Backbone as a ProteinNet text record, in pm:
[ID]
protein_1_A
[PRIMARY]
XXXXXXXXXXXXXXXXXXXXXXXXXXXXXXXXXXXXXXXXXXXXXXXXXXXXXXXXXXXXXXXXXXXXXXXXXXXXXXXXXXX
[TERTIARY]
-17124.9	-17197.3	-17091.5	-17044.2	-16951.3	-16836	-16763.2	-16681.5	-16717.5	-16844.5	-16895.2	-16890.3	-16928.9	-16951	-16826.7	-16697	-16540.8	-16490.4	-16506.3	-16472.3	-16561.7	-16674.8	-16741.8	-16682.6	-16672.4	-16589	-16454.5	-16364.3	-16270.7	-16281	-16399.3	-16395	-16438.8	-16527.9	-16559.6	-16478.3	-16383.6	-16277	-16188.1	-16179.3	-16080.3	-16117.2	-16243.6	-16326.8	-16326.5	-16263.2	-16311.2	-16086.8	-16037.8	-15862.7	-15852.2	-15906.3	-15847.3	-15894	-16014.4	-16091.2	-16006.8	-15936.1	-15839	-15749.6	-15672.6	-15544.4	-15560	-15663.3	-15722.5	-15716.8	-15784.2	-15812.8	-15683.6	-15597.5	-15457.9	-15380.5	-15378.4	-15296.4	-15338.8	-15523.2	-15554.4	-15559	-15587.5	-15554.3	-15445	-15295.9	-15168.7	-15153.7	-15219.1	-15193.4	-15246.6	-15330	-15444.3	-15344.5	-15295.7	-15208.8	-15064.3	-15026.8	-14901.9	-14933.8	-15071	-15097.5	-15089	-15187.1	-15204.8	-15058.8	-14943	-14832.3	-14764.9	-14767	-14707.2	-14743.2	-14880.1	-14957.1	-14932	-14914.6	-14870.3	-14724.4	-14646.2	-14515.4	-14453.9	-14520.8	-14434.9	-14325.7	-14348.1	-14234.6	-14267.8	-14368.7	-14404.4	-14272.4	-14282	-14380.7	-14332	-14277.3	-14183.5	-14262.5	-14368.6	-14500.6	-14565	-14590.1	-14700.3	-14669.6	-14516	-14441.3	-14417.4	-14366.2	-14338.5	-14464.5	-14538.9	-14686.8	-14759.5	-14737.1	-14776	-14735.3	-14576.3	-14492.7	-14544.5	-14569.3	-14632.6	-14736.1	-14843.1	-14942.6	-14940.1	-14873.9	-14845.9	-14783.9	-14695.7	-14614.5	-14738.6	-14783.5	-14874.4	-15000.1	-15057.4	-15158	-15115.1	-15019.2	-14969	-14893.2	-14868.7	-14884.9	-15005.2	-15088.9	-15208.7	-15267.1	-15263.5	-15306.6	-15235.8	-15080.1	-15018.3	-15058.7	-15044.6	-15080.9	-15236.1	-15318.3	-15463	-15459	-15411.6	-15418.7	-15341.1	-15228.8	-15146.8	-15241	-15283.2	-15394.3	-15508.8	-15580.7	-15699	-15608	-15493.8	-15455.9	-15397.8	-15363.3	-15364.8	-15479.2	-15543.5	-15666.2	-15743.7	-15710.2	-15768	-15709	-15572.5	-15465.7	-15503.4	-15553.9	-15587.7	-15729.4	-15817.5	-15905.2	-15916.3	-15825.8	-15779.1	-15747	-15680.1	-15578	-15667.5	-15774.1	-15876.5	-15950.4	-16019.8	-16096.2	-16032	-15912.5	-15836.1	-15822.9	-15790.6	-15833.6	-15932.6	-16025.7	-16166.5	-16231.3	-16168.6	-16199.3	-16127.7
10932.8	10822.3	10751.1	10807.7	10730.9	10662.6	10747	10665.9	10499.7	10529	10429.3	10308.3	10320.7	10241.9	10172.5	10277.8	10251	10134.8	10193.5	10107.5	9977.2	9923.4	9828.5	9762	9802.8	9737.3	9657.7	9749	9683.6	9568.1	9596	9462.6	9337.3	9367.5	9279.8	9198.4	9300.8	9226.4	9115.9	9148.9	9108.2	8974.7	8950.1	8904.1	8768.8	8718.5	8522.1	8529	8582.6	8590.1	8456.2	8427.7	8360	8205.5	8191.5	8062.4	8022.3	8131.9	8090.7	8043	8094.3	8040.1	7926.8	7870.2	7796.2	7662.7	7708.7	7585.3	7549.9	7624.4	7605.8	7527.4	7554.3	7474.5	7313.4	7329.4	7185.4	7095.4	7174.9	7102.9	7049.6	7115.4	7072	6948.9	6997.9	6898.4	6749.8	6782	6637.2	6562	6633.2	6586.9	6541.7	6596	6529	6402.8	6390.7	6278.3	6188.9	6197.2	6067.6	6037.1	6131.7	6100	6004.4	6051	5976.2	5842.9	5822.1	5679.7	5611.5	5649.5	5607.2	5580.1	5611.9	5633.9	5591.9	5566.6	5498.2	5617.4	5774.1	5856	5955.6	5870.1	5975.2	6012.7	6118.5	6223.3	6356.2	6311.9	6443.8	6463.9	6402.9	6446.1	6548.9	6516.8	6592.8	6759	6740.5	6804.4	6931.9	6900.8	6969.3	7015.7	6935.3	7000.2	7091.8	7093.2	7173.1	7313	7309.2	7430.2	7528.6	7425.8	7478	7541.2	7482.3	7554.4	7649.9	7693.2	7813.1	7934.6	7879.6	7995.7	8039.3	7916.9	7982.5	8062	8048.5	8086.1	8233.5	8235.5	8393.6	8470.1	8417.7	8481.5	8547	8475.9	8511.3	8646.3	8594.7	8696.6	8841	8859	8973.5	9032.1	8953.1	9006.2	9090.6	9014.8	9068.6	9163	9169	9284.4	9430.9	9395.7	9533.1	9571.4	9491.9	9511.5	9632.7	9601.2	9670.6	9776.3	9789.2	9892.1	9984.8	9952.8	10066	10110.4	10046	10110.3	10184.4	10143.2	10254	10382.5	10342.3	10461	10595	10515.9	10583.2	10631.2	10588.5	10608.2	10764	10762.7	10886.4	10995.8	10957	11048.5	11113.8	11068	11106.2	11216.5	11144.9	11222.5	11371.4	11347.5	11477.9	11561.7	11527.6	11623.2	11688.2	11625.6	11682.5	11766.7	11781	11896	12006.2
-3293.9	-3350	-3441.8	-3514.1	-3602	-3531.8	-3420.8	-3334.5	-3300.9	-3244.6	-3200.2	-3307.1	-3435.2	-3572.3	-3571.7	-3548.3	-3617.7	-3491.3	-3358.7	-3265.3	-3261.1	-3295.3	-3280.8	-3416.7	-3555.8	-3661.5	-3614.9	-3537.7	-3509.8	-3424.7	-3309.5	-3221.6	-3306.5	-3419.1	-3467.7	-3542.5	-3593.6	-3668.8	-3603.1	-3455.2	-3400	-3285	-3338.5	-3164.5	-3219.6	-3321.7	-3343.3	-3311.6	-3281.9	-3329.8	-3199	-3085.6	-2998.4	-3031.5	-3097.3	-3125.4	-3282.1	-3311.2	-3472	-3402.4	-3299.1	-3238.3	-3185.8	-3116.3	-3033.9	-3168.9	-3251.3	-3358	-3483	-3484.9	-3509.6	-3451.1	-3328.8	-3231.9	-3220.4	-3182.3	-3188.6	-3298.8	-3418.2	-3570.9	-3553.3	-3541.5	-3571.8	-3463.1	-3306.2	-3253.3	-3257.3	-3344.5	-3374.1	-3484.8	-3592.8	-3658.9	-3620.9	-3500.2	-3464.8	-3382.1	-3324	-3217.6	-3343.7	-3476.9	-3581	-3610.2	-3660.2	-3664.8	-3604.8	-3468.7	-3344.7	-3351	-3375.1	-3361.9	-3486.5	-3601.6	-3732.3	-3740.6	-3693	-3746.1	-3618.6	-3496	-3395.7	-3331.2	-3325.7	-3306	-3190.9	-3083.8	-2971.2	-2873.3	-2845.5	-2862.5	-2943.8	-3033.4	-3116.4	-3257.9	-3306.1	-3385.3	-3324.3	-3197	-3132.7	-3047.4	-3024.7	-2995.7	-3081.9	-3229.3	-3326.2	-3393.3	-3410.6	-3471.4	-3408.8	-3271.6	-3151.1	-3178	-3203.6	-3211.9	-3332.9	-3434.7	-3551.2	-3528.8	-3473.7	-3464	-3343.7	-3292.9	-3209.4	-3266.8	-3347.6	-3441	-3548.7	-3612.4	-3717	-3648.5	-3582.1	-3474.2	-3412.9	-3398.1	-3324.8	-3458.8	-3555.4	-3693.9	-3758.6	-3738.9	-3777.8	-3679	-3569.3	-3443.1	-3496.7	-3494.8	-3516.7	-3661.8	-3760.1	-3879	-3901.3	-3840.1	-3834.8	-3723.8	-3608.8	-3549.5	-3588.1	-3655.8	-3740.8	-3834.8	-3894.7	-4008.3	-3986.2	-3868.1	-3788.5	-3714.7	-3677.6	-3602.7	-3733.2	-3847.1	-3959.2	-3961.8	-4008.8	-4070.1	-3927.6	-3835	-3732.5	-3735.8	-3754.5	-3772.6	-3876.8	-4004.6	-4103.4	-4096.4	-4044	-4001.3	-3921.7	-3814.5	-3724.2	-3816	-3870.8	-3942.2	-4034.3	-4121.7	-4204.1	-4145.5	-4043.6	-3947.3	-3882.5	-3868.6	-3819	-3929	-4033.4	-4153.8	-4184.7	-4148.6	-4186.9	-4109.3	-3990.1	-3860	-3892.2
[MASK]
+++++++++++++++++++++++++++++++++++++++++++++++++++++++++++++++++++++++++++++++++++

């Protein structure tokens, strides 16, 4: 029963990562689009801002995934020590 709760906790911590990645890319792309229209630098503002959104979003995905992985490993280690 405890294993089900631990697995559910991991899933809920990671469930919104895809939306966060898409939001980061979309938000930066909108800023880049605005930059291009305002300063007439098309398409470079959109390209640079989208790249920054991808890098930032992927950084967030990796950071959260590693923290959940470390927490799961620590839980597994403490469970093994209890037995």
